[in-house]
C-alpha positions as CSV (number, residue, x, y, z in Angstrom):
1,M,192.4,34.7,-89.2
2,T,189.0,33.7,-90.9
3,A,187.0,31.0,-89.2
4,G,186.6,27.8,-90.9
5,P,183.3,26.3,-92.2
6,L,180.5,26.1,-89.5
7,G,178.5,22.8,-90.2
8,I,174.7,22.7,-89.2
9,F,173.4,19.4,-88.8
10,G,169.5,19.2,-88.0
11,G,167.1,16.6,-86.6
12,V,164.6,15.6,-84.4
13,F,166.9,13.4,-82.3
14,D,163.9,11.4,-81.0
15,P,166.5,10.2,-79.4
16,V,169.9,11.0,-80.7
17,H,171.8,7.7,-81.6
18,F,175.3,6.6,-83.1
19,G,174.0,6.9,-86.8
20,H,173.6,10.8,-85.9
21,L,176.9,11.1,-84.1
22,R,178.8,9.1,-86.3
23,T,177.9,10.8,-89.2
24,A,178.3,14.4,-87.8
25,L,181.5,13.8,-86.7
26,E,182.9,12.3,-89.9
27,V,181.4,14.9,-92.2
28,R,182.9,17.6,-89.8
29,E,186.5,15.7,-90.0
30,L,186.2,15.4,-93.8
31,V,184.9,18.9,-94.7
32,G,187.3,20.5,-92.1
33,M,184.7,22.1,-90.1
34,D,185.8,24.2,-87.0
35,D,182.7,23.2,-85.5
36,M,179.5,21.3,-86.1
37,R,176.1,22.5,-84.7
38,M,173.5,20.0,-83.6
39,V,170.1,21.9,-84.2
40,P,167.1,19.6,-82.6
41,C,164.0,20.7,-84.4
42,R,160.9,21.7,-82.4
43,I,158.2,21.3,-84.8
44,P,159.1,19.4,-88.1
45,P,157.2,20.9,-90.9
46,H,157.1,17.5,-93.0
47,R,156.8,14.6,-90.2
48,D,155.0,13.6,-87.3
49,A,155.6,15.3,-84.1
50,P,158.4,14.1,-81.7
51,I,157.5,11.7,-79.0
52,A,160.1,13.0,-76.5
53,S,159.9,16.7,-75.2
54,P,162.0,19.4,-76.7
55,Q,163.7,19.7,-73.0
56,D,164.3,16.1,-73.1
57,R,165.6,15.8,-76.7
58,A,167.8,18.8,-76.1
59,A,169.1,17.1,-72.7
60,M,169.6,13.6,-74.6
61,L,171.7,15.4,-77.3
62,R,173.9,17.3,-74.8
63,I,174.6,14.1,-72.9
64,G,175.3,12.6,-76.8
65,I,177.9,14.7,-77.7
66,R,179.6,15.3,-74.3
67,G,183.2,15.1,-74.6
68,C,183.2,15.1,-78.6
69,E,185.3,18.1,-79.5
70,G,183.8,20.1,-82.3
71,L,180.2,19.1,-81.8
72,H,177.8,21.7,-80.0
73,L,174.3,21.7,-79.3
74,D,172.1,24.8,-80.7
75,E,168.9,25.1,-79.2
76,R,167.5,27.9,-81.2
77,E,164.9,26.1,-83.1
78,L,163.6,24.8,-79.9
79,Q,163.2,28.3,-78.3
80,R,161.3,29.6,-81.5
81,E,157.5,29.4,-81.6
82,G,155.9,27.6,-84.7
83,P,157.0,24.9,-87.3
84,S,161.0,25.1,-87.4
85,Y,161.8,26.0,-90.8
86,M,165.5,25.6,-91.4
87,V,165.5,29.2,-93.8
88,D,165.0,30.9,-90.6
89,T,167.6,29.0,-88.9
90,L,170.2,29.6,-91.5
91,S,169.2,33.4,-91.5
92,S,169.7,33.6,-88.0
93,I,173.2,32.1,-88.0
94,R,174.2,33.8,-91.1
95,E,173.2,37.1,-89.4
96,E,175.6,36.2,-86.4
97,E,178.5,34.8,-88.6
98,G,178.9,37.1,-91.3
99,D,180.7,36.1,-94.4
100,R,181.8,32.9,-93.1
101,P,181.0,29.5,-95.1
102,L,177.9,27.8,-93.6
103,C,177.3,24.1,-94.3
104,L,174.1,22.4,-94.1
105,V,174.5,18.9,-93.7
106,L,171.7,16.8,-95.2
107,G,171.2,12.8,-95.9
108,E,170.2,11.8,-99.6
109,D,166.6,11.4,-98.6
110,S,166.3,14.9,-96.9
111,F,168.0,16.5,-99.9
112,A,165.7,14.7,-102.6
113,G,162.8,16.4,-100.7
114,L,164.5,20.0,-100.5
115,Y,162.3,21.8,-103.1
116,L,159.2,20.9,-100.7
117,W,160.8,22.7,-97.9
118,H,159.6,26.5,-97.0
119,H,161.2,28.9,-99.3
120,W,163.9,26.2,-100.1
121,Q,165.3,28.3,-103.2
122,Q,166.7,30.8,-100.5
123,I,168.5,27.9,-98.5
124,P,171.6,27.9,-101.2
125,K,171.6,31.5,-100.7
126,L,172.5,31.1,-97.4
127,C,174.6,28.0,-97.0
128,H,176.6,25.2,-98.8
129,L,174.5,22.0,-99.1
130,V,176.8,19.0,-98.1
131,V,175.0,15.9,-99.1
132,M,175.8,12.7,-96.9
133,T,175.5,9.8,-99.8
134,R,175.4,5.9,-99.5
135,P,178.7,4.0,-100.2
136,V,176.7,2.0,-102.8
137,D,173.7,2.5,-104.9
138,P,173.4,6.3,-104.5
139,R,169.9,8.0,-104.6
140,P,169.3,9.6,-108.1
141,T,168.7,13.6,-107.9
142,P,165.0,14.6,-108.2
143,P,164.3,16.3,-111.4
144,E,163.5,19.5,-109.3
145,L,167.3,19.7,-108.3
146,R,169.1,18.7,-111.2
147,G,169.9,22.3,-112.0
148,L,171.1,23.0,-108.4
149,V,173.5,20.4,-108.6
150,E,174.7,20.8,-112.1
151,E,175.1,24.5,-111.9
152,H,176.8,24.7,-108.2
153,L,178.2,21.3,-107.9
154,A,181.7,21.6,-105.7
155,E,185.0,20.8,-107.1
156,D,186.2,19.7,-103.8
157,R,185.9,20.0,-100.4
158,A,188.4,23.1,-100.1
159,S,186.2,25.0,-102.5
160,L,183.5,25.4,-99.7
161,C,186.0,27.7,-97.7
162,E,186.3,30.3,-100.7
163,R,182.8,31.6,-100.6
164,P,180.1,31.8,-98.0
165,A,177.2,29.8,-99.7
166,G,175.9,28.5,-102.8
167,L,177.9,25.0,-103.5
168,V,176.8,21.4,-103.3
169,L,179.0,18.8,-102.1
170,P,178.0,15.1,-102.2
171,I,180.2,13.2,-99.2
172,K,180.1,9.7,-98.6
173,V,179.9,8.8,-95.0
174,T,179.8,5.2,-93.0
175,A,176.3,3.9,-93.4
176,L,175.0,2.9,-90.2
177,G,171.5,1.3,-90.3
178,I,170.2,2.6,-87.0
179,S,167.1,4.5,-86.8
180,A,165.4,6.2,-84.0
181,T,162.1,4.5,-84.8
182,R,163.7,1.2,-84.3
183,I,165.2,2.3,-80.9
184,R,162.0,3.5,-80.0
185,V,160.2,0.1,-80.9
186,L,162.8,-1.9,-79.1
187,L,162.6,0.3,-75.7
188,H,158.7,0.2,-75.8
189,R,159.0,-3.7,-75.8
190,E,161.5,-3.7,-73.3
191,S,164.1,-5.0,-75.5
192,D,167.9,-4.2,-75.3
193,A,168.6,-1.4,-77.2
194,R,172.5,-1.0,-76.1
195,Y,175.0,-0.3,-78.7
196,L,172.6,1.7,-80.9
197,L,172.9,5.2,-79.0
198,P,175.4,6.0,-76.4
199,E,174.7,4.3,-72.9
200,A,174.4,7.7,-71.0
201,V,171.4,8.7,-73.2
202,L,169.9,5.2,-72.8
203,N,170.2,5.7,-69.1
204,Y,168.5,9.0,-69.4
205,I,165.6,7.4,-71.3
206,L,165.2,4.8,-68.6
207,E,165.6,7.2,-65.7
208,K,162.8,9.5,-67.4
209,G,160.6,6.5,-68.6
210,L,160.3,7.8,-72.2
211,Y,158.9,5.8,-74.9
212,G,156.5,4.1,-73.0
213,I,159.2,2.4,-71.0
214,K,158.3,1.2,-67.6
215,S,160.2,2.6,-64.2
216,E,160.9,-1.0,-63.2
217,Y,162.8,-1.6,-66.5
218,G,166.2,-0.3,-65.1
219,Q,169.3,1.1,-66.0
220,T,172.2,-0.4,-68.1
221,G,175.5,-0.6,-66.7
């Protein structure tokens, strides 16, 4: 039996929160992916370096997806030296998975900057692009990507199963206004960050004293 689509959900996850987890879960279910790989980035090429260590970010993500069927941690970028280029990650997964459909999951903002990525033209040859869109006021497609969208727009979700790569599928997901930056600010100020991220992840942060938290700040629960 041919395996269903494999999702790839990259990010810094500094820390992982419900905005990451809820959208990953929704996309996996809506597209019918057998598996969603959560891929933490070691060195992001287009933004500031993460605050938490690779080991801590992997640990928080492992804790955050615990018990969630279909979401799995993939540490290949953390184990690779140098900048974490998605084209390298997709190439390695493609070598492992053969002709299985691969779906790179992107937010609208990330997709809008795709043409700035390292060897970005190779990415649609390695995977489908599943673009998470806002329920209202969608972001316009940049001129550099209009040809890609117009020529490779997927007719429906089922079409992603018919070929290994090359299609673009916009998909609406629940908009959760949660950001890792805001969480870090709250924690640094010793304000309450509950209900923005899994309680077990928050407890890990408190136990480890991440993001400038003082040890006497304590635990939730």
